[in-house]
VEXVO-916200 format. One line per field, with one value per residue: residue number from 1; residue in three letters; chain; x, y, z of N, C-alpha, C in turn. Coordinates in nm, 4 decimals. Atoms other than C-alpha are relative to their C-alpha. Layout:
BEGIN
k: NUM/...
r: ALA/...
c: A/...
n.x: X/...
n.y: Y/...
n.z: Z/...
ca.x: X/...
ca.y: Y/...
ca.z: Z/...
c.x: X/...
c.y: Y/...
c.z: Z/...
END
This chain:
BEGIN
k: 1/2/3/4/5/6/7/8/9/10/11/12/13/14/15/16/17/18/19/20/21/22/23/24/25/26/27/28/29/30/31/32/33/34/35/36/37/38/39/40/41/42/43/44/45/46/47/48/49/50/51/52/53/54/55/56/57/58/59/60/61/62/63/64/65/66/67/68/69/70/71/72/73/74/75/76/77/78/79/80/81/82/83/84/85/86/87/88/89/90/91/92/93/94/95/96/97/98/99/100/101/102/103/104/105/106/107/108/109/110/111/112/113/114/115/116/117
r: MET/ASP/ILE/SER/LYS/GLU/LYS/ILE/ARG/HIS/ILE/LEU/GLN/VAL/PHE/PHE/ASP/LYS/GLY/GLU/ASN/ALA/SER/GLN/VAL/ALA/GLU/ASN/VAL/ASN/SER/VAL/TYR/GLY/PRO/ASP/THR/VAL/THR/ALA/ASN/HIS/TRP/PHE/ARG/ARG/PHE/ARG/SER/GLY/ASN/PHE/ASP/VAL/LYS/ASP/THR/PRO/ARG/SER/GLY/ARG/PRO/ILE/VAL/GLU/ASN/ILE/ASP/LYS/ILE/MET/GLU/MET/ILE/GLU/SER/ASP/ARG/HIS/VAL/SER/THR/VAL/SER/ILE/ALA/LYS/GLU/LEU/ASN/ILE/GLU/GLN/LYS/THR/VAL/TRP/ASN/HIS/LEU/ASN/LYS/ALA/GLY/TYR/LYS/LYS/LYS/LEU/ASP/VAL/TRP/GLY/ALA/THR/ARG
c: A/A/A/A/A/A/A/A/A/A/A/A/A/A/A/A/A/A/A/A/A/A/A/A/A/A/A/A/A/A/A/A/A/A/A/A/A/A/A/A/A/A/A/A/A/A/A/A/A/A/A/A/A/A/A/A/A/A/A/A/A/A/A/A/A/A/A/A/A/A/A/A/A/A/A/A/A/A/A/A/A/A/A/A/A/A/A/A/A/A/A/A/A/A/A/A/A/A/A/A/A/A/A/A/A/A/A/A/A/A/A/A/A/A/A/A/A
n.x: 0.1227/0.0416/0.0353/-0.0077/-0.1086/0.0512/0.0021/-0.1405/-0.0381/0.0614/-0.0821/-0.1234/0.0308/0.0145/-0.1345/-0.0628/0.0560/-0.0576/-0.1402/-0.0839/-0.1026/0.0537/-0.0529/0.0522/0.1413/0.0029/-0.0360/0.1154/0.1106/-0.0383/0.0031/0.1407/0.0704/-0.0832/-0.1162/0.0177/0.1326/-0.0072/-0.1188/0.0641/-0.0714/0.0730/0.1213/-0.0387/-0.0402/0.1238/0.0688/-0.0781/0.0230/0.1351/0.0964/0.0482/0.0928/-0.0496/0.0617/-0.0804/0.0255/0.0393/-0.1108/0.0354/-0.0234/0.1045/0.0005/-0.0771/0.0889/0.0332/-0.1174/-0.0103/0.1073/-0.0316/-0.1149/0.0485/0.0844/-0.0890/-0.0679/0.0982/0.0351/-0.1175/-0.1029/-0.1328/-0.0200/-0.1195/0.0191/-0.0247/0.1213/0.1019/-0.0369/0.0263/0.1444/0.0605/-0.0761/-0.0628/-0.1359/-0.0108/-0.0266/0.1296/0.0669/-0.0695/0.0344/0.1382/0.0071/-0.0673/0.0857/0.1155/-0.0480/-0.0262/-0.1380/-0.0043/-0.0847/0.0054/0.0769/0.1424/0.0309/0.0791/0.0061/-0.0863/0.0685
n.y: 0.0595/-0.0635/0.0998/-0.0618/0.0439/0.1073/0.1232/0.0428/0.0562/0.1331/0.0864/0.0261/0.0909/0.1347/0.0522/0.0193/0.1238/0.1115/0.0128/-0.0572/-0.0988/-0.1352/-0.0699/0.0679/-0.0383/-0.1388/0.0038/0.0541/-0.0962/-0.1154/0.0372/0.0038/-0.1261/-0.1144/-0.0220/-0.0769/0.0193/0.0461/0.0521/0.1013/0.0243/-0.0612/0.0770/0.1330/-0.0186/-0.0225/0.1287/0.0868/-0.0428/0.0398/-0.1027/0.0313/-0.1050/-0.0585/-0.1318/-0.1146/-0.0420/-0.1414/-0.0921/-0.1067/-0.1346/-0.0714/0.0183/-0.1014/-0.1050/-0.0865/-0.0848/-0.0983/-0.0981/-0.0857/-0.0836/-0.1042/-0.0887/-0.0846/-0.0917/-0.0987/-0.0918/-0.0792/0.0206/-0.0122/0.1121/0.0791/0.1448/0.0531/-0.0147/0.0893/0.1362/0.0170/0.0000/0.1210/0.1142/0.0709/-0.0462/-0.1221/0.0410/0.0377/-0.1269/-0.0512/0.0837/-0.0275/-0.1355/0.0006/0.0721/-0.0859/-0.1144/-0.1155/-0.0368/-0.1127/-0.1093/-0.1150/0.0405/0.0140/0.1157/-0.0291/0.1061/-0.0286/0.0472
n.z: -0.0489/-0.1247/-0.1015/-0.1323/-0.0878/-0.0849/0.0794/0.0095/-0.1303/-0.0077/0.0861/-0.0750/-0.1100/0.0570/0.0259/-0.1309/-0.0546/0.0764/-0.0365/0.1064/-0.0319/0.0174/0.1179/0.1190/0.0095/0.0476/0.1422/0.0730/-0.0062/0.0820/0.1419/0.0414/-0.0232/0.0349/-0.0867/-0.1236/-0.0579/-0.1382/-0.0657/-0.0843/-0.1257/-0.1124/-0.0281/-0.0479/-0.1402/-0.0752/-0.0087/-0.0891/-0.1386/-0.0382/0.0399/0.1342/0.0420/0.1248/0.0205/-0.0396/-0.1372/-0.0062/-0.0284/-0.0922/0.0510/0.0709/0.1455/0.0715/0.0507/-0.1127/-0.0219/0.1080/-0.0183/-0.1149/0.0370/0.0909/-0.0805/-0.0799/0.0921/0.0459/-0.1083/-0.0374/0.1030/-0.0613/-0.0911/0.0320/0.0085/-0.1342/-0.0811/0.0568/-0.0389/-0.1432/-0.0244/0.0561/-0.0519/0.1114/0.0275/0.0795/0.1383/0.0565/0.0333/0.1190/0.1155/0.0408/0.0561/0.1306/0.0943/0.0281/0.0765/-0.0854/-0.0325/-0.0924/0.0471/-0.0900/-0.1172/0.0320/0.0832/0.1188/0.1011/0.1152/0.1213
ca.x: 1.2012/1.0022/0.9863/0.9255/1.2004/0.9782/0.9365/1.3158/1.3557/1.1111/1.3154/1.6317/1.4628/1.3724/1.7354/1.8535/1.6186/1.7650/2.1141/2.2447/2.5476/2.4609/2.6928/2.5770/2.2123/2.2802/2.4444/2.1449/1.8865/2.0780/2.1028/1.7235/1.6117/1.9002/2.2368/2.2498/1.9061/2.0245/2.3127/2.2184/2.4797/2.2816/1.9642/2.1384/2.2998/1.9575/1.8016/2.0864/2.0147/1.6562/1.4911/1.2801/1.0760/1.1112/0.9036/1.0656/1.1063/0.9360/1.1739/1.1789/1.1793/0.9633/0.8474/1.0648/0.7689/0.6759/1.0329/1.0349/0.6999/0.8120/1.1454/0.9694/0.7184/1.0017/1.1842/0.8662/0.7944/1.1523/1.3904/1.6804/1.6433/1.9572/1.9881/2.1194/1.8041/1.5787/1.7683/1.7436/1.3720/1.2904/1.5418/1.7181/2.0719/2.1782/2.3057/1.9545/1.8138/2.0775/2.0029/1.6276/1.6747/1.9213/1.6904/1.4056/1.6254/1.6948/2.0250/2.1222/2.2562/2.3386/2.1763/1.8418/1.6981/1.5679/1.4586/1.7068/1.4575
ca.y: -2.6689/-2.5031/-2.7193/-2.6265/-2.6456/-2.8652/-3.1184/-3.1288/-3.1933/-3.4842/-3.6272/-3.5907/-3.7678/-4.0644/-4.1012/-4.0560/-4.3358/-4.5562/-4.4958/-4.2982/-4.0654/-3.6925/-3.5629/-3.8260/-3.7438/-3.3724/-3.4471/-3.6557/-3.4000/-3.1154/-3.3095/-3.3443/-3.0063/-2.7841/-2.6772/-2.5371/-2.6751/-2.8338/-2.8962/-3.2188/-3.2166/-2.9793/-3.1842/-3.5182/-3.3875/-3.2734/-3.6116/-3.7947/-3.5868/-3.7137/-3.3985/-3.5014/-3.1806/-3.0565/-2.7392/-2.3962/-2.2859/-1.9601/-1.6660/-1.4089/-1.0375/-0.7818/-0.8376/-0.6491/-0.4593/-0.3283/-0.2008/-0.0283/0.1388/0.2667/0.3911/0.5816/0.7236/0.8532/1.0066/1.1780/1.3258/1.4470/1.4830/1.5460/1.2204/1.0065/0.6406/0.5814/0.7201/0.5278/0.2060/0.2600/0.3357/0.0339/-0.1926/-0.2880/-0.2460/0.0907/-0.0853/-0.2249/0.1289/0.2442/-0.0485/0.0164/0.3883/0.3282/0.0725/0.3245/0.5824/0.8075/0.9866/1.2300/1.5622/1.8515/1.6658/1.6292/1.3050/1.3275/1.0930/1.0666/0.9202
ca.z: -1.7304/-1.4526/-1.1407/-0.7796/-0.5214/-0.3089/-0.5913/-0.6401/-0.2664/-0.2864/-0.5739/-0.3644/-0.0752/-0.2978/-0.4081/-0.0485/0.0600/-0.2159/-0.0713/-0.3698/-0.3589/-0.3202/-0.5918/-0.8415/-0.7635/-0.8141/-1.1481/-1.2595/-1.1436/-1.3080/-1.6337/-1.6417/-1.5032/-1.6097/-1.4729/-1.1203/-1.0354/-0.7138/-0.4796/-0.3046/-0.0263/0.1991/0.1664/0.2115/0.5348/0.6499/0.5703/0.7501/1.0619/1.0562/0.9212/0.6223/0.5972/0.2380/0.2770/0.2965/0.6556/0.7508/0.7615/1.0357/0.9836/0.8185/0.4625/0.2137/0.0653/0.4086/0.4588/0.1199/0.1847/0.5247/0.3880/0.1082/0.3549/0.5738/0.2748/0.1534/0.4963/0.5546/0.2588/0.5011/0.6975/0.7185/0.6311/0.9833/1.1448/0.9037/0.9789/1.3554/1.3434/1.1258/1.3024/0.9792/0.8473/0.7050/0.3917/0.3385/0.3466/0.0952/-0.1351/-0.1338/-0.1966/-0.4798/-0.6439/-0.6189/-0.7931/-0.4951/-0.4412/-0.1679/-0.2949/-0.0661/0.2247/0.0418/-0.0995/-0.4535/-0.7282/-1.0139/-1.2589
c.x: -0.0328/-0.0489/0.0197/0.1167/-0.0452/-0.0026/0.1420/0.0425/-0.0608/0.0796/0.1298/-0.0247/-0.0151/0.1380/0.0773/-0.0462/0.0550/0.1476/0.0958/0.0977/-0.0515/0.0506/-0.0491/-0.1471/-0.0117/0.0304/-0.1178/-0.1162/0.0305/-0.0017/-0.1433/-0.0635/0.0827/0.1126/-0.0357/-0.1402/0.0113/0.1438/-0.0534/0.0655/-0.0745/-0.1196/0.0333/0.0468/-0.1239/-0.0766/0.0727/-0.0233/-0.1410/-0.1070/-0.0403/-0.1022/0.0570/-0.0615/0.0981/-0.0351/-0.0393/0.1194/-0.0480/0.0238/-0.1192/0.0023/0.0703/-0.0880/-0.0365/0.1161/0.0088/-0.1046/0.0312/0.1183/-0.0463/-0.0862/0.0866/0.0727/-0.0955/-0.0333/0.1173/0.1137/0.1424/0.0336/0.1212/-0.0335/0.0215/-0.1270/-0.1138/0.0268/-0.0302/-0.1492/-0.0666/0.0682/0.0517/0.1391/-0.0016/0.0217/-0.1296/-0.0765/0.0611/-0.0410/-0.1403/-0.0122/0.0655/-0.0834/-0.1211/0.0415/0.0257/0.1496/-0.0063/0.0994/-0.0214/-0.0946/-0.1507/-0.0181/-0.0859/0.0053/0.0853/-0.0658/-0.1084
c.y: 0.0609/-0.1060/0.0634/-0.0573/-0.1182/-0.1332/-0.0563/-0.0666/-0.1384/-0.1002/-0.0368/-0.1005/-0.1438/-0.0619/-0.0222/-0.1324/-0.1237/-0.0211/0.0543/0.1034/0.1405/0.0678/-0.0642/0.0359/0.1421/0.0054/-0.0492/0.0992/0.1203/-0.0331/-0.0030/0.1387/0.1246/0.0204/0.0875/-0.0105/-0.0330/-0.0314/-0.0942/-0.0156/0.0534/-0.0866/-0.1400/0.0073/0.0138/-0.1319/-0.0943/0.0360/-0.0346/0.1010/-0.0250/0.1016/0.0703/0.1369/0.1098/0.0378/0.1467/0.0858/0.1090/0.1347/0.0565/-0.0333/0.1158/0.1149/0.0970/0.0940/0.1098/0.1085/0.0956/0.0924/0.1155/0.1016/0.0966/0.1018/0.1105/0.1013/0.0879/-0.0305/0.0071/-0.1181/-0.0829/-0.1488/-0.0657/0.0084/-0.0874/-0.1434/-0.0258/-0.0103/-0.1287/-0.1285/-0.0896/0.0581/0.1265/-0.0330/-0.0409/0.1245/0.0581/-0.0774/0.0284/0.1377/0.0059/-0.0709/0.0831/0.1264/0.1249/0.0170/0.1190/0.1018/0.1199/-0.0253/-0.0110/-0.1207/0.0428/-0.1152/0.0401/-0.0397/0.0943
c.z: 0.1356/0.0986/0.1364/0.0802/0.0851/-0.0753/-0.0145/0.1307/0.0206/-0.0840/0.0718/0.1118/-0.0494/-0.0232/0.1300/0.0604/-0.0717/0.0326/-0.1040/0.0559/-0.0344/-0.1267/-0.1295/-0.0214/-0.0538/-0.1487/-0.0849/-0.0043/-0.0884/-0.1487/-0.0532/0.0055/-0.0287/0.0983/0.1194/0.0579/0.1481/0.0406/0.1062/0.1366/0.1216/0.0390/0.0495/0.1456/0.0883/0.0180/0.0959/0.1467/0.0475/-0.0356/-0.1451/-0.0501/-0.1230/-0.0295/0.0401/0.1431/0.0002/0.0397/0.0947/-0.0667/-0.0733/-0.1470/-0.0696/-0.0458/0.1106/0.0303/-0.1047/0.0177/0.1143/-0.0300/-0.0878/0.0737/0.0805/-0.0872/-0.0452/0.1093/0.0430/-0.0969/0.0561/0.0911/-0.0441/-0.0069/0.1360/0.0838/-0.0524/0.0460/0.1471/0.0270/-0.0489/0.0468/-0.1131/-0.0210/-0.0860/-0.1474/-0.0703/-0.0422/-0.1268/-0.1250/-0.0500/-0.0643/-0.1377/-0.1057/-0.0399/-0.0748/0.0822/0.0226/0.0949/-0.0524/0.0903/0.1165/-0.0249/-0.0918/-0.1173/-0.0975/-0.1184/-0.1301/-0.0411
END
């Protein structure tokens, strides 16, 4: 069953307000909406601390698509560029650069980036 994370969090909040046990609530929610739908402990801790905001918090950092586009642009302009220099210029981890290049089908052979597909 397709249900939004925010709706699940509202359901958790209702059970929290009723004084229910987090693990029992998770079991009930998972039985209705499917296994691994929710782990209630995190949200119950959050509610106990007084934070009842169920919306996703904004994340910092550059959007992934922007990173991928810039990485590809750098590879196209210089086939000899290193993942270290790309990572430094974009202020991201070198492993992130490697992952994006591998997913895009790029491999480095004899110090030159090329598509393997």
